[in-house]
N, C-alpha and C positions, 0 to 999 in steps of 0.2 A: 504494500500500500504506500502510495506516494502522498506526502503531506507538505504543504507550505506552512510555515509558522512565522508570523510577523511579531517581532518584539520591539516595543517602544518604551522609552523611559517614562515612569510615572512622575508627575509634576512634584510630588512630595518626596521623591527619592533623593536621599542625601548624597551629595557629591563625594563626601568622604567614604561612605559605604561602597559606592561604585569603585572608587580608587582602591580601597582595601581588598575588594573581591575580584578585581580585574584579572589577576593571574589565575586564580582557581577557575574563573569563568572560562578563560581561553583554554585552559588545560582540559576542562570538561568537554568543550567543543572539539578539541583535538582528539580526545579519546573517542568521541562520536565518529569522527572520520576513520580512525583506526578500526573501530568495531563495525563500520559499514552502515550505520544508521544515518549519519550526516553525509549528504551528497554534495552540497554547495552552501556557501554562506555569502550573502551580499549585504552591503550597507544600503541604507535608504537614501535616495537622492533628495528627499524633501525634509530631512531632519535627522536627529539622532535615533538610532535603532538599527535593527538588522532583520533580514529575511533569511530563514533557513529552509533548505529543501531537504526533507528527510524521507527515508524509505525503510519500511519495516513490514513485518508480517501482519500487525494489527495496529489500530489506532491507540489502543491502550499502551503499547510499547512506546509510541511517540509521546503520549502524555506523560508516561513515567520518566522518559529521558528529559523532557522539557522541565518537568517539575523538580528535577534534581539539579538544574542549573543554579549556581549560587545566587545570581541576581533574582531569579524567580523565587527561590526559597526565602529570600529576604523581602519579597514583595516590592522590588524596585522596578519591575517591568510590567507593562500590560502585555498580555499574550493573546494573540488571535490565531486560531487554528483554521486551516482551509484544507480539508481532506479532498483528495482528487480521485477521479475515476476515469477510465478510458473515454475518449471523445467518440461519440457514435454518430455525429452529424453527417458523416460521409456515406453512411449506409444507404440512405435514400437515393443518392446520386448513382451508386454503383448497382443497385438492384433493378433498374429499368432495362 
C-alpha cells in the first residue's frame, strides 16, 4: 500500500523542541529508508514541512511508523494521511 503523508509544523510547536529532536527525527526517517517503508521525502514549496511517500503492507504499518517519529510523538506536527490506490480511469478508454 502506497501512502503520502504531509507533515507540517504546529503553530504552538516550540523551536527548541524541534532543534533538540532534529537528529532523532532524521535518524528515524533514515531507518525508514533502510527498512523499505520510506520511498521518498520532499520539502514543501509553500512553507515548513515535509511530504513522505511510504509503502507498506497495511495502513496500520504506516500509522505506526509515523506515530513513532519524535516530532509526532511530541505533538509538534500536524499529520495528514493520503492512502493511495491504483488509478483505474484508463479502463474505460481501453475497453471499447
